[in-house]
C-alpha positions in Angstrom: -11.9 -102.1 -4.4 -14.6 -103.2 -6.9 -18.1 -103.4 -5.6 -18.2 -107.2 -5.2 -17.9 -109.6 -2.4 -14.4 -109.4 -0.8 -12.1 -112.4 -1.0 -12.7 -114.9 1.8 -9.1 -116.1 2.3 -5.9 -114.5 3.3 -3.9 -116.3 0.7 -5.0 -114.0 -2.1 -3.4 -110.7 -1.4 -4.5 -107.8 -3.6 -2.0 -106.3 -5.9 -3.3 -102.8 -5.2 -3.5 -102.7 -1.4 -1.3 -103.9 1.5 -2.1 -107.3 2.8 -2.8 -105.9 6.3 -5.4 -103.5 4.9 -7.0 -106.5 3.0 -6.8 -108.5 6.2 -8.7 -105.9 8.1 -11.3 -105.6 5.4 -12.0 -109.3 5.1 -11.8 -110.4 8.7 -15.4 -111.4 9.2 -15.4 -113.6 6.1 -12.2 -115.2 7.1 -13.6 -115.8 10.6 -16.4 -117.7 9.1 -14.1 -120.2 7.4 -11.2 -120.2 9.9 -12.3 -119.4 13.5 -8.8 -119.5 14.8 -7.1 -117.7 12.0 -4.9 -114.6 12.2 -8.0 -112.6 11.3 -9.8 -113.8 14.4 -6.8 -112.8 16.5 -6.7 -109.5 14.9 -10.2 -108.7 16.3 -8.7 -108.9 19.7 -5.6 -107.0 18.7 -7.8 -104.2 17.3 -9.7 -104.0 20.6 -6.5 -103.9 22.5 -5.1 -101.1 20.3 -8.3 -99.1 20.7 -8.2 -99.5 24.4 -4.6 -98.5 24.6 -5.0 -95.5 22.3 -7.9 -94.1 24.2 -6.2 -94.7 27.5 -3.0 -93.1 26.3 -4.9 -90.0 25.1 -6.0 -89.3 28.7 -3.2 -90.8 30.7 -1.9 -87.4 31.8 -5.3 -86.7 33.5 -4.2 -89.0 36.4 -2.2 -86.1 37.8 -5.1 -83.7 37.7 -7.1 -82.4 40.7 -10.8 -81.9 41.5 -12.2 -78.9 39.7 -15.6 -77.2 39.1 -18.5 -79.2 40.4 -16.1 -81.9 41.7 -15.6 -79.7 44.8 -19.3 -80.3 45.7 -20.2 -83.6 44.1 -17.1 -85.4 45.4 -15.4 -83.5 48.2 -18.5 -82.2 49.9 -20.9 -85.0 49.1 -21.9 -87.0 52.2 -23.9 -89.5 50.1 -20.8 -91.1 48.6 -19.2 -91.8 51.9 -21.8 -94.1 53.4 -23.8 -96.8 51.7 -26.7 -96.0 54.0 -27.4 -93.0 51.7 -28.3 -95.3 48.7 -32.1 -94.8 49.2 -31.6 -91.0 49.0 -29.4 -91.4 45.9 -32.3 -93.2 44.1 -35.1 -91.1 45.5 -33.7 -87.6 45.4 -32.5 -85.2 42.8 -28.8 -84.9 41.9 -28.1 -81.9 44.3 -30.3 -83.0 47.2 -27.2 -84.0 49.2 -26.6 -80.3 49.9 -29.6 -80.4 52.3 -31.5 -77.5 50.9 -35.2 -78.5 51.1 -36.1 -75.4 49.0 -33.4 -76.0 46.3 -34.6 -78.0 43.3 -32.8 -79.5 40.3 -33.8 -80.6 36.8 -31.5 -83.5 37.0 -31.9 -87.1 38.3 -28.7 -89.1 37.9 -28.3 -91.7 40.7 -25.6 -93.8 39.0 -23.3 -90.8 39.1 -23.4 -90.9 42.9 -23.0 -94.6 42.9 -19.9 -94.5 40.8 -18.5 -91.8 43.0 -19.4 -93.9 46.1 -17.5 -96.9 44.6 -14.5 -94.7 43.7 -14.5 -93.2 47.2 -14.4 -96.6 48.9 -11.6 -97.8 46.6 -9.5 -94.7 46.4 -10.6 -92.4 49.2 -10.5 -88.8 48.1 -7.4 -89.2 45.9 -8.1 -87.4 42.6 -6.1 -89.8 40.5 -8.5 -92.7 41.4 -11.5 -90.8 40.2 -9.7 -89.7 37.0 -8.6 -93.3 36.4 -12.3 -94.4 36.5 -13.1 -91.8 33.8 -10.1 -93.0 31.7 -11.2 -96.6 31.9 -14.8 -95.8 31.1 -13.8 -93.8 28.1 -11.6 -96.7 26.9 -14.5 -99.1 27.4 -16.9 -96.8 25.4 -14.3 -96.6 22.6 -14.3 -100.4 22.4 -18.1 -100.6 22.4 -18.1 -98.1 19.5 -16.0 -100.6 17.6 -18.4 -103.4 18.5 -21.5 -101.3 17.5 -19.9 -100.2 14.3 -19.0 -103.7 13.3 -22.5 -105.0 14.0 -23.9 -102.0 12.1 -21.8 -102.4 9.0 -22.6 -106.1 9.0 -26.3 -105.9 9.3 -27.5 -102.6 7.8 -25.8 -102.7 4.4 -28.6 -103.4 1.9 -28.2 -106.4 -0.4 -28.9 -104.2 -3.4 -25.6 -102.6 -3.0 -23.9 -105.7 -4.4 -21.6 -106.1 -1.5 -21.7 -106.7 2.2 -18.7 -105.1 3.9 -18.2 -107.4 6.9 -14.6 -106.5 7.7 -13.2 -104.7 10.7 -11.7 -101.8 8.7 -14.5 -99.4 9.1 -15.3 -100.1 12.8 -11.6 -99.9 13.6 -11.3 -96.5 12.0 -14.5 -95.3 13.6 -13.4 -96.4 17.1 -9.9 -94.9 16.6 -11.4 -91.5 15.5 -13.9 -91.6 18.4 -11.2 -92.4 21.0 -9.0 -89.4 20.1 -11.7 -86.7 19.3 -10.7 -83.6 21.3 -14.3 -82.6 22.0 -14.3 -85.5 24.6 -11.8 -83.7 26.9 -14.5 -82.1 29.1 -16.3 -85.4 29.6 -13.2 -87.4 30.3 -10.7 -85.0 32.0 -13.3 -83.7 34.3 -14.4 -86.1 37.1 -17.9 -84.7 37.1 -18.2 -85.5 33.4 -18.7 -89.2 34.4 -22.5 -89.2 33.6 -21.7 -88.7 29.9 -19.4 -91.7 30.0 -21.7 -93.9 32.0 -24.9 -93.2 30.0 -23.0 -93.5 26.6 -21.5 -96.9 27.7 -24.9 -98.3 28.7 -26.6 -96.7 25.7 -24.3 -98.2 23.2 -24.2 -101.6 25.0 -28.0 -101.6 24.8 -27.9 -100.8 21.1 -25.2 -103.5 20.5 -27.2 -106.3 22.2 -30.4 -105.1 20.3 -28.4 -105.6 17.1 -27.1 -109.0 18.1 -30.5 -110.2 19.0 -31.6 -109.9 15.5 -35.3 -110.8 15.4 -35.2 -113.5 18.1 -36.6 -111.5 21.0 -34.5 -113.6 23.4 -32.1 -112.9 26.3 -30.0 -110.4 24.4 -33.1 -108.2 23.9 -33.8 -108.3 27.6 -30.2 -107.5 28.4 -30.4 -104.6 26.0 -33.4 -103.3 27.9 -31.5 -103.6 31.2 -28.7 -101.5 29.8 -31.2 -99.0 28.5 -32.5 -98.6 32.1 -29.0 -98.2 33.5 -28.3 -95.6 30.8 -31.4 -93.6 31.8 -30.3 -93.8 35.5 -27.0 -92.2 34.4 -28.5 -89.4 32.3 -31.8 -88.3 31.0 -30.6 -88.2 27.4 -30.8 -92.1 27.3 -34.6 -91.8 26.7 -33.7 -91.0 23.0 -32.5 -94.6 22.6 -35.9 -96.0 21.3 -35.7 -93.5 18.4 -32.3 -95.0 17.6 -33.6 -98.6 17.8 -36.5 -97.8 15.5 -34.0 -96.1 13.1 -31.9 -99.2 13.2 -34.8 -101.4 12.3 -35.7 -98.9 9.5 -32.2 -99.4 8.1 -33.1 -103.1 7.9 -36.2 -103.2 5.7 -36.3 -107.0 5.9 -37.4 -106.7 9.5 -40.7 -105.1 8.5 -41.1 -107.3 5.4 -41.4 -110.5 7.5 -44.4 -112.0 9.2 -43.4 -110.2 12.4 -44.2 -106.9 10.9 -47.0 -104.8 12.3 -48.1 -105.5 15.9 -45.8 -108.5 16.2 -42.8 -106.4 15.3 -43.7 -103.7 17.8 -43.5 -106.3 20.6 -39.8 -106.0 20.4 -40.1 -102.5 21.9 -42.2 -103.5 25.0 -39.1 -104.1 27.3 -37.9 -100.6 26.5 -41.4 -99.1 27.3 -41.3 -101.0 30.6 -37.8 -99.8 31.4 -38.7 -96.2 30.5 -41.8 -96.3 32.6 -39.8 -97.6 35.6 -37.3 -94.8 35.1 -40.0 -92.2 34.9 -41.6 -93.4 38.1 -38.3 -93.0 39.9 -37.6 -89.7 38.3 -41.0 -88.3 39.0 -40.8 -89.3 42.6 -37.4 -87.5 42.9 -38.0 -84.3 40.9 -41.5 -84.3 39.4 -42.6 -84.2 35.8 -41.6 -80.7 34.7 -38.3 -78.8 35.1 -38.2 -76.7 38.4 -35.7 -74.2 36.9 -36.2 -72.1 33.8 -33.0 -70.7 32.4 -32.8 -67.5 30.3 -36.3 -66.6 31.4 -35.9 -63.3 29.5 -36.5 -65.3 26.3 -40.0 -65.7 24.8 -41.4 -69.0 23.7 -40.6 -68.0 20.1 -37.1 -67.1 21.0 -36.6 -70.4 22.8 -37.6 -72.2 19.5 -35.6 -70.2 17.0 -32.4 -70.4 19.2 -32.5 -74.2 18.7 -31.0 -73.7 15.2 -27.8 -71.8 16.1 -27.3 -74.1 19.0 -27.6 -77.2 16.7 -25.3 -75.6 14.1 -22.8 -74.9 16.8 -22.7 -78.5 17.9 -22.2 -79.7 14.3 -19.4 -77.1 14.0 -17.6 -78.5 17.0 -17.8 -82.0 15.7 -16.3 -81.1 12.4 -13.7 -78.6 13.8 -13.0 -79.2 17.5 -10.9 -76.1 18.0 -11.0 -73.2 20.5 -12.7 -75.5 23.1 -14.1 -73.8 26.1 -15.6 -74.8 29.5 -18.2 -72.0 29.4 -19.8 -70.8 26.2 -21.8 -67.6 26.4 -25.3 -67.7 25.0 -25.8 -64.9 22.5 -29.5 -65.5 21.5 -31.0 -64.4 18.2 -34.3 -62.6 18.2 -35.2 -63.4 14.6 -34.4 -66.1 12.1 -33.7 -63.3 9.6 -30.6 -62.3 11.4 -27.5 -63.6 9.6 -26.8 -66.2 12.4 -30.4 -67.3 12.3 -30.5 -67.6 8.5 -27.2 -69.5 8.3 -28.1 -71.9 11.2 -31.6 -72.6 9.8 -30.0 -73.4 6.4 -27.5 -75.7 8.1 -30.2 -77.5 10.0 -32.5 -77.9 6.9 -29.5 -79.1 4.9 -28.8 -81.7 7.6 -32.4 -82.9 7.5 -32.5 -83.0 3.7 -29.2 -84.9 3.6 -30.5 -87.5 6.0 -33.7 -87.8 4.0 -31.8 -88.4 0.8 -29.6 -91.0 2.4 -32.3 -93.0 4.1 -32.5 -95.5 1.2 -29.3 -94.9 -0.7 -27.1 -95.4 2.4 -29.1 -96.6 5.4 -25.9 -96.9 7.4 -25.0 -93.2 6.8 -28.6 -92.3 7.6 -28.2 -94.1 10.9 -25.0 -92.3 11.6 -26.6 -88.9 11.1 -29.5 -89.9 13.4 -27.0 -91.0 16.0 -25.6 -87.5 15.9 -28.9 -85.7 16.0 -31.2 -87.7 18.4 -29.0 -87.4 21.5 -28.7 -83.7 20.9 -32.5 -83.1 21.0 -32.8 -82.9 24.8 -30.0 -80.4 25.1 -31.6 -78.1 22.6 -34.3 -77.2 25.1 -32.6 -74.1 26.5 -35.0 -73.5 29.4 -34.2 -76.8 31.2 -30.4 -76.6 30.8 -27.8 -75.4 33.3 -26.2 -72.0 33.2 -23.8 -73.3 30.6 -26.3 -73.7 27.7 -23.8 -75.1 25.2 -21.4 -77.8 26.6 -18.9 -79.9 24.8 -19.7 -83.0 26.9 -23.1 -83.2 25.2 -21.2 -84.2 22.0 -19.7 -87.3 23.6 -22.4 -89.8 22.3 -23.1 -87.9 19.0 -19.4 -88.1 18.2 -19.9 -91.9 17.8 -22.2 -91.2 14.9 -19.8 -88.7 13.5 -16.9 -91.2 13.8 -18.9 -93.8 11.9 -19.7 -91.3 9.1 -16.0 -90.2 8.9 -15.0 -93.9 8.6 -17.4 -94.4 5.8 -15.9 -91.4 3.9 -12.5 -92.9 4.4 -13.8 -96.2 3.0 -15.0 -94.3 -0.1 -11.5 -93.0 -0.6 -10.2 -96.6 -0.2 -12.6 -97.8 -2.9 -12.1 -95.0 -5.3 -11.2 -96.6 -8.6 -9.8 -93.4 -10.1 -7.0 -93.4 -7.5 -5.9 -96.9 -8.5 -2.9 -98.1 -6.4 -2.9 -94.9 -4.5 -6.4 -95.5 -3.0 -5.3 -97.4 0.0 -2.3 -95.2 0.9 -4.5 -92.2 0.4 -7.1 -93.5 2.9 -4.4 -94.5 5.4 -2.9 -91.0 5.0 -6.2 -89.3 5.6 -6.8 -91.5 8.7 -3.4 -90.7 10.1 -3.8 -87.0 9.5 -7.2 -86.8 11.2 -6.1 -89.0 14.1 -3.0 -87.0 14.5 -4.9 -83.8 14.5 -7.4 -85.1 17.0 -4.6 -86.5 19.3 -2.8 -83.2 19.2 -6.0 -81.4 20.0 -6.7 -83.7 23.0 -3.1 -83.4 24.3 -3.2 -79.6 24.2 -6.7 -79.4 25.7 -6.3 -81.9 28.6 -4.0 -79.7 30.8 -6.7 -77.0 30.9 -8.6 -79.3 33.3 -5.6 -79.9 35.5 -6.7 -77.6 38.3 -9.1 -74.7 39.0 -6.6 -72.0 38.1 -5.8 -73.5 34.7 -9.4 -74.1 33.9 -10.8 -70.7 34.9 -8.0 -68.6 33.6 -8.4 -70.3 30.2 -12.2 -69.8 30.4 -12.0 -66.1 31.3 -9.7 -65.5 28.2 -12.3 -67.2 25.9 -15.4 -65.9 27.6 -14.4 -62.4 28.9 -18.0 -61.1 28.7 -19.5 -63.6 31.0 -19.7 -63.0 34.8 -19.6 -66.6 36.0 -16.1 -67.5 34.8 -14.7 -64.3 36.4 -16.3 -65.3 39.7 -14.9 -68.8 39.5 -11.4 -67.4 38.8 -11.9 -64.9 41.7 -12.7 -67.9 44.0 -9.4 -69.5 43.1 -7.5 -66.3 43.8 -9.4 -65.9 47.1 -8.7 -69.5 48.2 -5.0 -68.9 47.5 -4.8 -65.7 49.4 -4.5 -63.4 46.4 -7.2 -61.1 47.7 -6.6 -58.1 45.5 -6.8 -60.3 42.3 -10.0 -61.9 43.7 -11.6 -58.5 44.3 -10.6 -57.4 40.8 -12.5 -60.3 39.2 -15.5 -60.1 41.5 -15.8 -56.4 40.6 -15.5 -57.4 36.9 -18.3 -59.9 37.3 -20.5 -57.3 38.9 -19.8 -54.9 36.1 -21.0 -57.6 33.6 -24.0 -58.7 35.8 -25.0 -56.1 38.4 -26.7 -57.8 41.3 -24.9 -61.1 40.7 -25.4 -62.7 44.1 -22.3 -65.0 44.2 -19.9 -62.1 43.5 -21.7 -59.9 46.1 -21.6 -62.6 48.7 -17.9 -63.4 48.2 -16.9 -59.8 48.2 -18.9 -59.5 51.5 -16.8 -62.4 52.9 -13.6 -60.7 51.9 -14.6 -57.4 53.5 -15.8 -59.2 56.6 -12.4 -60.9 57.0 -10.7 -57.5 56.6 -12.9 -56.1 59.4 -14.8 -53.8 57.1 -18.1 -54.9 58.5 -20.3 -52.2 57.0 -19.0 -52.8 53.4 -19.4 -56.5 54.0 -23.0 -55.9 55.1 -23.7 -53.9 52.0 -22.6 -56.7 49.7 -24.5 -59.4 51.7 -27.7 -57.4 51.5 -27.3 -56.9 47.8 -26.7 -60.6 47.4 -29.8 -61.4 49.4 -31.9 -59.0 47.4 -30.9 -61.0 44.2 -31.1 -64.5 45.8 -33.5 -64.4 48.9 -33.6 -68.2 49.3 -29.8 -68.6 49.7 -29.0 -70.2 53.1 -25.3 -69.1 52.8 -26.2 -65.5 52.3 -28.7 -65.5 55.2 -26.0 -67.1 57.4 -23.4 -64.5 56.3 -25.8 -61.6 57.1 -26.5 -63.1 60.5 -22.8 -63.3 61.1 -22.1 -59.6 60.4 -25.2 -58.5 62.3 -23.9 -60.5 65.3 -20.5 -58.9 65.0 -22.2 -55.5 65.1 -24.2 -56.5 68.2 -27.5 -56.7 66.4 -28.4 -60.0 68.0 -32.1 -60.1 67.1 -31.5 -59.3 63.5 -28.8 -62.0 63.5 -31.2 -64.5 64.9 -33.7 -63.8 62.2 -31.2 -64.6 59.4 -29.7 -67.6 61.2 -33.3 -69.0 61.5 -33.9 -68.3 57.8 -30.7 -70.2 56.9 -31.6 -73.3 58.9 -35.2 -73.2 57.6 -34.0 -73.3 54.0 -31.2 -75.8 54.8 -32.0 -77.9 57.9 -28.6 -79.7 57.6 -26.6 -76.4 57.7 -24.5 -77.1 60.8 -22.6 -73.8 60.9 -25.8 -71.9 60.8 -27.2 -73.9 63.7 -23.9 -73.1 65.6 -24.3 -69.4 64.9 -28.0 -69.5 66.0 -27.0 -71.3 69.2 -24.5 -68.6 70.0 -27.0 -65.9 69.4 -29.7 -67.6 71.5 -27.1 -68.1 74.3 -26.3 -64.3 74.3 -30.1 -63.6 74.5 -30.3 -65.9 77.6 -32.2 -68.6 75.7 -30.0 -71.3 77.1 -32.2 -74.3 76.3 -32.6 -73.2 72.7 -28.9 -72.7 72.5 -28.3 -76.3 73.7 -30.7 -77.6 71.1 -28.9 -76.0 68.2 -25.4 -76.9 69.5 -26.6 -80.5 69.7 -28.0 -80.3 66.1 -24.6 -78.9 64.9 -22.6 -81.7 66.5 -25.1 -84.4 65.3 -24.8 -83.1 61.8 -21.0 -82.9 62.0 -19.5 -85.0 64.8 -16.0 -83.5 64.2 -17.3 -79.9 64.8 -14.8 -79.1 67.6 -16.0 -75.5 68.2 -19.6 -76.7 68.7 -18.5 -79.4 71.1 -16.5 -76.8 73.1 -19.4 -74.3 73.3 -21.8 -77.0 74.2 -19.5 -78.0 77.1 -19.5 -74.4 78.3 -23.3 -74.2 78.3 -23.6 -77.6 80.0 -21.2 -76.4 82.7 -23.2 -73.2 83.2 -26.3 -75.4 83.7 -24.5 -77.5 86.3 -24.4 -80.5 84.0 -20.7 -81.1 84.8 -20.3 -84.7 83.6 -21.9 -83.8 80.2 -19.7 -80.7 80.0 -16.6 -82.9 80.7 -17.6 -85.3 77.9 -17.9 -82.4 75.5 -14.5 -80.9 76.5 -12.9 -84.3 76.1 -14.3 -84.7 72.6 -13.2 -81.2 71.8 -9.6 -81.9 73.0 -9.6 -85.1 71.0 -10.3 -83.0 67.9 -8.3 -80.0 68.9 -5.6 -80.9 71.4 -4.2 -77.4 71.4 -7.2 -75.6 72.8 -6.0 -74.2 76.1 -9.5 -73.0 77.0 -10.8 -76.6 77.1 -8.0 -77.6 79.4 -8.7 -74.7 81.6 -12.4 -75.4 81.9 -11.7 -79.1 82.5 -9.5 -78.0 85.4 -12.3 -75.8 86.8 -14.8 -78.7 86.7 -12.3 -81.2 88.2 -11.5 -78.7 91.0 -15.2 -78.3 91.7 -15.5 -82.1 92.0 -12.6 -82.1 94.5 -10.2 -83.8 92.1 -7.4 -81.2 92.8 -4.5 -83.3 91.5 -6.1 -83.9 88.1 -7.4 -80.3 88.0 -3.8 -79.0 88.4 -2.7 -81.1 85.5 -5.3 -79.5 83.3 -4.4 -76.0 84.5 -0.7 -76.7 83.8 -1.6 -77.9 80.3 -3.7 -74.8 79.7 -0.9 -72.5 81.0 1.7 -74.1 78.7 -0.6 -73.3 75.7 -1.7 -69.9 77.0 0.6 -68.4 79.7 -2.0 -65.8 80.6 -4.3 -68.5 82.0 -4.1 -69.5 85.7 -1.2 -71.7 86.7 -1.2 -74.3 89.5 -1.0 -72.6 92.9 -2.4 -69.3 91.6 -5.9 -68.0 92.1 -8.3 -69.6 89.7 -10.4 -67.2 87.7 -14.2 -67.5 87.3 -15.1 -70.7 85.5 -15.8 -70.7 81.8 -14.3 -67.3 81.4 -12.7 -67.9 78.0 -15.3 -68.9 75.4 -14.6 -68.8 71.6 -16.9 -66.0 70.6 -19.7 -66.3 68.1 -17.8 -66.3 64.9 -17.4 -69.1 62.4 
C-alpha cells in the first residue's frame, strides 16, 4: 500500500489486496463516518476471535491437576479458605501462611491469594476451576493487548510519516500472535502462574486508559492509576509501568511541545507516584525494604552484574525461538565478559540498545515495542533476589506483548512492500499463518507437560539432568506413589549433584524411617539439619526418630525447636505433647495437645490422646468429649470405644458402657467383651508416632 491516507469507505476495494484485508486496515476511518457499519461490527468480531483463539489454545488445561507450588499455595494454604485471613494476606509476605516466623520471602503478592480465595469459594479444590480462571485471564489479557496495540498505532505514529495507520490489522495480528505464543504455557497452564496474568492484565489496562486519557488528566487517568496499584499488588514488576508511560509520552512529541510541557506535564504522573508510595508502604510493612534472601551467594558483585547480559540474551532468544521450553533452567554463570558467552551476550544487549536508540525517532512505535520488552525484564535480571529458578519463562509473559507488536509491524512492512505488488497481501497473510501455526503447535505440545507432577518433573529432569532440585521433585512424585526404589535413586542422584542438599537428605530419612531403618534415617536427618538448621520439618523428623529410639530428652529438644520456628506446626506440638507425657509432665502435655487441636480441629489422633490424658487426670467429662470428637472423625477407632466404656462404667452407666465395649470388640476382638473382666483403663494409647 502506498504511504498515503487509506481509503475511508468500504466501497472502494483495492485491486491488489482482498477486501477483507482492506476492511481490517481501514476500520477506524470507516468507524468515523459510519458508526454502525460492518467495520464497527468487525471490531467486536475481532475481539471475539482473539478471545476464542486464546481460550482454545489452553482448553486442554482444564483437565490438569495441581503441580509444583500449587500443592502449597492452594492445597495447603489456610488463607484462601477463610475471608478472615484477608488482613494477613495484605500485611504479610507471600509465604507467611506456612506459619514460619523465621521464614522470610522476597515476594509480596496479596492479589494472588485473593484470586485463589475467590476460586476456592466458587470451585472448592477442583483443579479445573483454578485452571479455568487462568484460561479466562489469559484470554482477557489477549484482548487488552489488542486494545493497547490499537490505541498505540493510532496515537504514536508521527505525522511526518505521511500516513496514520488507524486500522485494526496490526493490533489484530499482534493479539493473535500474543495469544498463541508458546512461552506463555508456564504462566497459563500452571495455576500458580496467576500473578503473571493478573499483573499483566492490570498493567496493560493502566497503559490503555492512560493512552485514552490523552492530555485531559480526567477520570481515565485516575482509573489508570488504580489499575497500576492493582498490578503492583499482583507482582512487583508492575513498578516498571511509569517508565513505559514516560516512553509512551516520548513517542508523542506533541505532548511536550504544548503549554503543558515542563512541570505542568509532570503532573500527569502524580497519581502513579501516589499509587507506588501506597504500595511500597504495604510492601515494606510486610517484608521490609531489602530482599531477605540472596540467591547464588557464591557470586561476587561483579559476577552478579556481568551475568545480566547472558540472562537478557537468553530471554530474547526464547521470545524469538520458543523451543525446548523447560520448567527449571540451570544457571551457568560466566566469570568474565571475555568468555564467548559473555562476549556474545554483551554484543546482543548492546545491539538491542543501539537498535532502540536508532528507532526512537524513525519509528516511535517500534521503539515503544522494544521498551515494552526490556523494561519488565529489568527486575528479573537481579539474580540475587530471584528464586532458585533464576531464568523462568513466565517472566516473558508481559514482554511478549511488545514482541507481538513488533512482529505485527514487520508483517505490515511485508503487506506494504511495493516490490511484491499483488503478492504483498498474500505474503503477509502466509507469514502470519505460518507464525501463528508454529506458535499454536508449540503451545499444544508444551501444555501437557504441566498436566501433573510426573509429566512436569520427568520432562524437567530430561532437560536439566545436572540440577539437583528437579531430581528431588521427581523423587517426591515416585515416593508419593509408592515407587520407593525409584525415589531413592533420584534422591541419591540429587545428593551426588549437591552434597548436603537438605531436602534430599530429609526425604531419604523419611523413607528409611518408614522402613524401620532408624539409624540410617537419623544420619540423613542430621545431615539435613546441618545444611538447614532453621527447618521446622527437619527438627520435627529428628525429634520423631529420637523418640522412637527412646531418647526422649533429645526428642523434646527438637520438637521444641520445631514449634519455636513454626508456632502453627500442629504435628510438632502433638509430638512434643507425647514426649512431655512420657516424661510425666502431664500439664505441659495437655497444653500442647490443646494447641494441636486448636490449630487443626480435625486432628483425630490429638483429640484421642487428649482424651486419654484428661481421663488419667480424672477429668472424665472432658475426656468423654474428646473421645466423642475422635469417634466423629475416626468412627473405626476401637480404642476410643473401649475407653468410653471404661469411663461410662466408672460413672455407673453399665448399659451404655457395655455397648461401647461391644463396639470395641467388633473392631478389635482382643479388647474386652461384655461380661468379661475389663482391663485397666486407657491401656491402649496410640503411641507417639505421627
